[in-house]
FIPADREN-571860 format. One record per residue (C-alpha): residue number from 1; chain; x, y, z. Coordinates in steps of 0.001 Angstrom, whole numbers, padded with zeros to 6 digits, always signed. Example, Ala and Ser with C-alpha at 12.3 -4.5 7.8 and 13.67 -1.06 7.14 Angstrom:
ZAVEX  seq  mol        x        y        z
ZAVEX    1    A  +012300  -004500  +007800
ZAVEX    2    A  +013670  -001060  +007140
***
This chain:
ZAVEX  seq  mol        x        y        z
ZAVEX    1    A  +007889  -006062  +015315
ZAVEX    2    A  +004373  -004172  +016259
ZAVEX    3    A  +004578  -000534  +015483
ZAVEX    4    A  +002067  +001703  +017788
ZAVEX    5    A  +001546  +005504  +017378
ZAVEX    6    A  -000218  +007604  +019708
ZAVEX    7    A  -001676  +011021  +018788
ZAVEX    8    A  +001408  +011985  +016507
ZAVEX    9    A  +001245  +015393  +015879
ZAVEX   10    A  +004141  +017178  +013382
ZAVEX   11    A  +003349  +020977  +011968
ZAVEX   12    A  +005801  +023182  +010118
ZAVEX   13    A  +004332  +026378  +010731
ZAVEX   14    A  +000688  +026867  +010139
ZAVEX   15    A  +000653  +023523  +007875
ZAVEX   16    A  -000485  +020358  +010272
ZAVEX   17    A  +001221  +017728  +007978
ZAVEX   18    A  +000097  +015118  +010745
ZAVEX   19    A  -002534  +015804  +013072
ZAVEX   20    A  -003385  +013616  +015751
ZAVEX   21    A  -002502  +010400  +013898
ZAVEX   22    A  -003031  +006837  +016424
ZAVEX   23    A  -002250  +003441  +014946
ZAVEX   24    A  -000885  +000213  +015291
ZAVEX   25    A  +000754  -001711  +012663
ZAVEX   26    A  +000603  -005466  +013474
ZAVEX   27    A  +004053  -007134  +013354
ZAVEX   28    A  +004771  -010115  +010536
ZAVEX   29    A  +002311  -008074  +008279
ZAVEX   30    A  +002759  -006233  +004777
ZAVEX   31    A  +000749  -002746  +006211
ZAVEX   32    A  -000003  -000088  +003369
ZAVEX   33    A  -000627  +003715  +004266
ZAVEX   34    A  -002089  +005156  +001365
ZAVEX   35    A  -002814  +009102  +000527
ZAVEX   36    A  -003166  +012051  -002190
ZAVEX   37    A  +000122  +013900  -002360
ZAVEX   38    A  +000076  +016250  +000363
ZAVEX   39    A  -001828  +013933  +002721
ZAVEX   40    A  +001190  +013715  +005163
ZAVEX   41    A  +002306  +010251  +004070
ZAVEX   42    A  +006159  +011283  +004006
ZAVEX   43    A  +006072  +012913  +007281
ZAVEX   44    A  +004279  +010375  +008780
ZAVEX   45    A  +007062  +007867  +007784
ZAVEX   46    A  +009543  +010108  +008803
ZAVEX   47    A  +007943  +010195  +012386
ZAVEX   48    A  +007523  +006119  +012461
ZAVEX   49    A  +010791  +005527  +010842
ZAVEX   50    A  +012510  +008010  +013693
ZAVEX   51    A  +014121  +009815  +011260
ZAVEX   52    A  +012335  +013043  +012710
ZAVEX   53    A  +010466  +014033  +015945
ZAVEX   54    A  +007340  +014408  +016184
ZAVEX   55    A  +005993  +017737  +018061
ZAVEX   56    A  +003471  +016039  +020086
ZAVEX   57    A  +002826  +011966  +020693
ZAVEX   58    A  +004465  +008906  +020969
ZAVEX   59    A  +006259  +006217  +018947
ZAVEX   60    A  +006390  +002419  +020335
ZAVEX   61    A  +008471  -000623  +018710
ZAVEX   62    A  +006716  -003650  +020583
ZAVEX   63    A  +006890  -001858  +023795
ZAVEX   64    A  +010041  +000531  +023763
ZAVEX   65    A  +009092  +003709  +023148
ZAVEX   66    A  +011696  +005537  +020276
ZAVEX   67    A  +010338  +008676  +019726
ZAVEX   68    A  +012493  +010163  +022798
ZAVEX   69    A  +015985  +008189  +022606
ZAVEX   70    A  +019020  +009671  +023026
ZAVEX   71    A  +021409  +009918  +019863
ZAVEX   72    A  +023220  +006657  +020833
ZAVEX   73    A  +020564  +004712  +021500
ZAVEX   74    A  +018429  +005972  +018425
ZAVEX   75    A  +021556  +005037  +016251
ZAVEX   76    A  +021015  +001821  +017549
ZAVEX   77    A  +017611  +001351  +017089
ZAVEX   78    A  +017800  +002372  +013494
ZAVEX   79    A  +019837  -000627  +012885
ZAVEX   80    A  +016294  -002819  +013130
ZAVEX   81    A  +015019  -000667  +010227
ZAVEX   82    A  +015781  -000933  +006296
ZAVEX   83    A  +014355  +001554  +003823
ZAVEX   84    A  +013709  +001385  +000135
ZAVEX   85    A  +013111  +004650  -002062
ZAVEX   86    A  +011373  +005375  -005336
ZAVEX   87    A  +014549  +006758  -006554
ZAVEX   88    A  +016665  +003627  -005392
ZAVEX   89    A  +019695  +005673  -003613
ZAVEX   90    A  +022299  +004006  -004772
ZAVEX   91    A  +025876  +004473  -005221
ZAVEX   92    A  +026994  +005237  -009156
ZAVEX   93    A  +030477  +004425  -007705
ZAVEX   94    A  +029612  +001257  -006646
ZAVEX   95    A  +028667  -002248  -008171
ZAVEX   96    A  +025490  -003961  -007180
ZAVEX   97    A  +027397  -006187  -004556
ZAVEX   98    A  +029209  -002875  -003308
ZAVEX   99    A  +025589  -001226  -002981
ZAVEX  100    A  +024561  -004055  -000656
ZAVEX  101    A  +027643  -004480  +001428
ZAVEX  102    A  +027993  -000768  +002407
ZAVEX  103    A  +025084  -000818  +005539
ZAVEX  104    A  +027348  -003767  +006828
ZAVEX  105    A  +030568  -002091  +005990
ZAVEX  106    A  +029760  +000770  +007962
ZAVEX  107    A  +028623  -001342  +011174
ZAVEX  108    A  +032665  -002850  +011074
ZAVEX  109    A  +031095  -006496  +010080
ZAVEX  110    A  +033813  -009164  +009323
ZAVEX  111    A  +034565  -009214  +005828
ZAVEX  112    A  +033976  -012999  +005178
ZAVEX  113    A  +030791  -012390  +006605
ZAVEX  114    A  +029894  -009384  +003938
ZAVEX  115    A  +030822  -011243  +001284
ZAVEX  116    A  +028672  -014536  +002533
ZAVEX  117    A  +025769  -012135  +003219
ZAVEX  118    A  +025840  -010222  +000273
ZAVEX  119    A  +025992  -013602  -002116
ZAVEX  120    A  +022814  -014892  -000136
ZAVEX  121    A  +020793  -011373  -001072
ZAVEX  122    A  +021800  -011142  -004455
ZAVEX  123    A  +020144  -014919  -004538
ZAVEX  124    A  +017504  -013692  -002519
ZAVEX  125    A  +016476  -010683  -004988
ZAVEX  126    A  +017098  -012569  -008163
ZAVEX  127    A  +019966  -011528  -009082
ZAVEX  128    A  +022466  -014103  -009228
ZAVEX  129    A  +025992  -013475  -011040
ZAVEX  130    A  +025303  -009411  -011234
ZAVEX  131    A  +027107  -008574  -008362
ZAVEX  132    A  +029938  -007024  -010418
ZAVEX  133    A  +027581  -005480  -012373
ZAVEX  134    A  +027846  -001548  -012742
ZAVEX  135    A  +024898  +000241  -011409
ZAVEX  136    A  +024552  +002384  -014637
ZAVEX  137    A  +024071  -001042  -016567
ZAVEX  138    A  +021028  -002077  -014605
ZAVEX  139    A  +017549  -001709  -015294
ZAVEX  140    A  +014910  +000222  -013149
ZAVEX  141    A  +013529  -003138  -011343
ZAVEX  142    A  +017233  -004729  -011038
ZAVEX  143    A  +018006  -000972  -009475
ZAVEX  144    A  +015146  -001381  -006867
ZAVEX  145    A  +016751  -005066  -006136
ZAVEX  146    A  +019718  -004459  -005253
ZAVEX  147    A  +018358  -001772  -003092
ZAVEX  148    A  +016041  -004124  -001528
ZAVEX  149    A  +019074  -006382  -000912
ZAVEX  150    A  +020756  -003288  +000589
ZAVEX  151    A  +017996  -002715  +002949
ZAVEX  152    A  +018058  -006065  +004180
ZAVEX  153    A  +021714  -006624  +004784
ZAVEX  154    A  +021596  -006084  +008315
ZAVEX  155    A  +018277  -008162  +009293
ZAVEX  156    A  +016557  -005321  +009828
ZAVEX  157    A  +012569  -006146  +011588
ZAVEX  158    A  +011170  -003459  +009980
ZAVEX  159    A  +010897  -002555  +006112
ZAVEX  160    A  +010103  +000595  +005074
ZAVEX  161    A  +009094  +001108  +001396
ZAVEX  162    A  +008423  +004874  +000454
ZAVEX  163    A  +006961  +005205  -002782
ZAVEX  164    A  +008876  +001978  -003617
ZAVEX  165    A  +007335  +001004  -007133
ZAVEX  166    A  +006388  +004402  -008091
ZAVEX  167    A  +009032  +004957  -011149
ZAVEX  168    A  +008720  +001460  -012249
ZAVEX  169    A  +006313  +000227  -015334
ZAVEX  170    A  +003384  -002128  -014291
ZAVEX  171    A  +005019  -005244  -015053
ZAVEX  172    A  +008148  -004691  -013186
ZAVEX  173    A  +006195  -003232  -010061
ZAVEX  174    A  +003917  -005866  -009869
ZAVEX  175    A  +007350  -008244  -009634
ZAVEX  176    A  +008596  -006294  -007138
ZAVEX  177    A  +005993  -006538  -004956
ZAVEX  178    A  +005514  -010426  -005320
ZAVEX  179    A  +009244  -010087  -004145
ZAVEX  180    A  +008665  -007829  -001159
ZAVEX  181    A  +005557  -010056  -000232
ZAVEX  182    A  +007792  -013118  -000621
ZAVEX  183    A  +010596  -011323  +001332
ZAVEX  184    A  +008364  -010461  +004147
ZAVEX  185    A  +006914  -014369  +004466
ZAVEX  186    A  +010639  -015549  +004594
ZAVEX  187    A  +012134  -013240  +007142
ZAVEX  188    A  +009141  -012340  +009347
ZAVEX  189    A  +009234  -008840  +008709
ZAVEX  190    A  +006966  -006028  +009596
ZAVEX  191    A  +006586  -003912  +006100
ZAVEX  192    A  +004794  -000868  +005994
ZAVEX  193    A  +004328  +000301  +002546
ZAVEX  194    A  +003863  +004406  +001516
ZAVEX  195    A  +001946  +004773  -001397
ZAVEX  196    A  -000776  +007092  -003802
ZAVEX  197    A  -001188  +004226  -005813
ZAVEX  198    A  -004665  +001605  -004660
ZAVEX  199    A  -003094  -001388  -006972
ZAVEX  200    A  -000001  -001286  -004702
ZAVEX  201    A  -002449  -002174  -001638
ZAVEX  202    A  -004676  -004489  -003094
ZAVEX  203    A  -001664  -006284  -004775
ZAVEX  204    A  +000602  -006441  -001670
ZAVEX  205    A  -000913  -005212  +001431
ZAVEX  206    A  -003061  -007203  +004261
ZAVEX  207    A  -003825  -004068  +005997
ZAVEX  208    A  -004407  -000123  +004983
ZAVEX  209    A  -004730  +003213  +006476
ZAVEX  210    A  -005768  +005980  +004437
ZAVEX  211    A  -004353  +009550  +005043
ZAVEX  212    A  -006320  +012735  +004313
ZAVEX  213    A  -005148  +016274  +005426
ZAVEX  214    A  -002520  +015020  +008354
ZAVEX  215    A  -005522  +012323  +009495
ZAVEX  216    A  -006250  +008919  +009414
ZAVEX  217    A  -009802  +008685  +007569
ZAVEX  218    A  -010136  +004908  +007049
ZAVEX  219    A  -008305  +002023  +008089
ZAVEX  220    A  -009041  -001851  +008145
ZAVEX  221    A  -008392  -005259  +006294
ZAVEX  222    A  -007281  -004284  +002530
ZAVEX  223    A  -010678  -006765  +001771
ZAVEX  224    A  -012840  -005074  +003598
ZAVEX  225    A  -011855  -001753  +002750
ZAVEX  226    A  -012212  -002567  -000849
ZAVEX  227    A  -015453  -004247  -000607
ZAVEX  228    A  -017239  -001589  +001846
ZAVEX  229    A  -015176  +001951  +001657
ZAVEX  230    A  -016432  +004271  +004107
ZAVEX  231    A  -014586  +007810  +003003
ZAVEX  232    A  -014895  +010024  -000172
ZAVEX  233    A  -011330  +009740  -000145
ZAVEX  234    A  -010940  +006010  -000192
ZAVEX  235    A  -013857  +005825  -002981
ZAVEX  236    A  -011611  +008126  -004870
ZAVEX  237    A  -008853  +005890  -004966
ZAVEX  238    A  -010997  +002924  -005850
ZAVEX  239    A  -012839  +004644  -008654
ZAVEX  240    A  -009169  +005361  -010233
ZAVEX  241    A  -008743  +001366  -010649
ZAVEX  242    A  -011684  +001420  -012972
ZAVEX  243    A  -009475  +003721  -015123
ZAVEX  244    A  -006254  +001534  -014966
ZAVEX  245    A  -006505  -002143  -014564
ZAVEX  246    A  -007020  -004118  -017065
ZAVEX  247    A  -009405  -006276  -014983
ZAVEX  248    A  -012105  -003724  -014909
ZAVEX  249    A  -013501  -002492  -018499
ZAVEX  250    A  -015309  +000880  -018573
ZAVEX  251    A  -016667  +001065  -022125
ZAVEX  252    A  -019264  +004433  -021405
ZAVEX  253    A  -017437  +007441  -019746
ZAVEX  254    A  -020512  +008876  -019265
ZAVEX  255    A  -023191  +008181  -016331
ZAVEX  256    A  -022699  +005615  -013768
ZAVEX  257    A  -024931  +006825  -010737
ZAVEX  258    A  -024304  +003705  -008412
ZAVEX  259    A  -021313  +001627  -007804
ZAVEX  260    A  -021679  -001585  -006728
ZAVEX  261    A  -019192  -003841  -004825
ZAVEX  262    A  -019467  -007577  -004517
ZAVEX  263    A  -017502  -009751  -002372
ZAVEX  264    A  -016724  -013351  -002773
ZAVEX  265    A  -019108  -015972  -004023
ZAVEX  266    A  -021168  -013249  -004853
ZAVEX  267    A  -019390  -012319  -008135
ZAVEX  268    A  -020236  -015602  -009237
ZAVEX  269    A  -024084  -015264  -008592
ZAVEX  270    A  -026748  -013755  -011141
ZAVEX  271    A  -027714  -011246  -008543
ZAVEX  272    A  -028566  -008460  -010957
ZAVEX  273    A  -030682  -010657  -012853
ZAVEX  274    A  -032432  -011521  -009951
ZAVEX  275    A  -032707  -007756  -009015
ZAVEX  276    A  -034379  -006749  -012152
ZAVEX  277    A  -036585  -009777  -012402
ZAVEX  278    A  -037873  -009109  -008835
ZAVEX  279    A  -038241  -005172  -009000
ZAVEX  280    A  -038538  -004356  -012794
ZAVEX  281    A  -035314  -002508  -012343
ZAVEX  282    A  -033576  -001859  -015595
ZAVEX  283    A  -029387  -001772  -015206
ZAVEX  284    A  -027454  +000193  -017698
ZAVEX  285    A  -024106  -001252  -017188
ZAVEX  286    A  -021339  +001441  -017358
ZAVEX  287    A  -018284  -000549  -016409
ZAVEX  288    A  -017593  -003870  -014668
ZAVEX  289    A  -014855  -006101  -013574
ZAVEX  290    A  -013446  -008537  -011056
ZAVEX  291    A  -010300  -008301  -009372
ZAVEX  292    A  -008131  -010526  -006670
ZAVEX  293    A  -008121  -008316  -003595
ZAVEX  294    A  -005639  -010755  -000451
ZAVEX  295    A  -006591  -013642  -002331
ZAVEX  296    A  -010462  -012998  -002135
ZAVEX  297    A  -012620  -012057  -005676
ZAVEX  298    A  -013776  -008486  -005437
ZAVEX  299    A  -016524  -007339  -008062
ZAVEX  300    A  -017086  -004045  -009403
ZAVEX  301    A  -020129  -002196  -011214
ZAVEX  302    A  -020738  +000772  -012524
ZAVEX  303    A  -024224  +001197  -013659
ZAVEX  304    A  -027515  +003684  -013901
ZAVEX  305    A  -030305  +002102  -012521
ZAVEX  306    A  -034238  +002842  -014099
ZAVEX  307    A  -036655  +003251  -015330
ZAVEX  308    A  -037504  +005510  -012034
ZAVEX  309    A  -036428  +006534  -008997
ZAVEX  310    A  -039040  +004378  -007056
ZAVEX  311    A  -037818  +001118  -008807
ZAVEX  312    A  -034250  +002338  -008396
ZAVEX  313    A  -034677  +002816  -004667
ZAVEX  314    A  -036612  -000830  -004268
ZAVEX  315    A  -033281  -002315  -006580
ZAVEX  316    A  -030628  -000823  -004235
ZAVEX  317    A  -032814  -002004  -000975
ZAVEX  318    A  -032556  -005509  -002364
ZAVEX  319    A  -029155  -005352  -003560
ZAVEX  320    A  -027803  -004460  -000333
ZAVEX  321    A  -030067  -007080  +001215
ZAVEX  322    A  -027815  -009602  -000682
ZAVEX  323    A  -024838  -008286  +000719
ZAVEX  324    A  -024135  -005899  -002272
ZAVEX  325    A  -022297  -002497  -001224
ZAVEX  326    A  -024111  +000378  -003199
ZAVEX  327    A  -022754  +003734  -003450
ZAVEX  328    A  -025062  +006555  -004884
ZAVEX  329    A  -023648  +009345  -006400
ZAVEX  330    A  -024301  +012698  -004471
ZAVEX  331    A  -027124  +014521  -006188
ZAVEX  332    A  -024647  +017875  -005998
ZAVEX  333    A  -022157  +015913  -008051
ZAVEX  334    A  -024446  +015038  -010804
***
């Protein structure tokens, strides 16, 4: 199911939480919405998921407008939506299978169907044989698997994941993201992932929108955003990956006036050697590494270039001619 947003606005007093956001979220894809704390992510997802009405603007699911539905129609439309959260939101008084069954029970589905569907979902999320387990006995990753199964119980067309992996350790996060991607393909879902973690976008999403102060500042394929970020906010997110991902190693905290981004085959080519030989440039590399983004290799290098500004400018020009994205630290930040 495609989601279209047209000129959405939502204010809380003088705070413009969502300010004129227009966006198309393609059907049958994993779409990321990333922003820092206070960027407007939570408000935007509440508007898109029909939990809150916008002050202005329109929300469409395929060709149907849904932001102005009556109460009865709104309840019916919400049955096409599944949601999972950072805090799991499970009933501690119910075991795993009873939590999964709950949405089907309130829809008054037949008991035989509920039992069969619950068993199918436990298998889908890798929890066969754990249906009777009390919630208190499950790990964080297992609790999130129960929450995912519950969100899928009534066969939604859209799955919203609101910071769904923020409470999990890195290994469990990778496992949950892999599960969500697998389920998306099996069920042809539109998955919308709300996050402040760029590694979640890298590992799970096909496209991403970057939100800042209620505005979309950048949008596109994840591979394009990683290889050639345009906004300062996106660059800040990408720079954080050099500090937390084992695939990129930083051995010097000082320096690093230039950030070089290599894409695809260029990660295997002796580009730095060629540029150095041609221009006489000296590269003092502070950090480097390669990571896989949407199945494509992306290289990052943080470096200083010398011995002087003229040689550095020639080296930068040649790098760009060779398809390398070069970001230069702003002089006022030096």
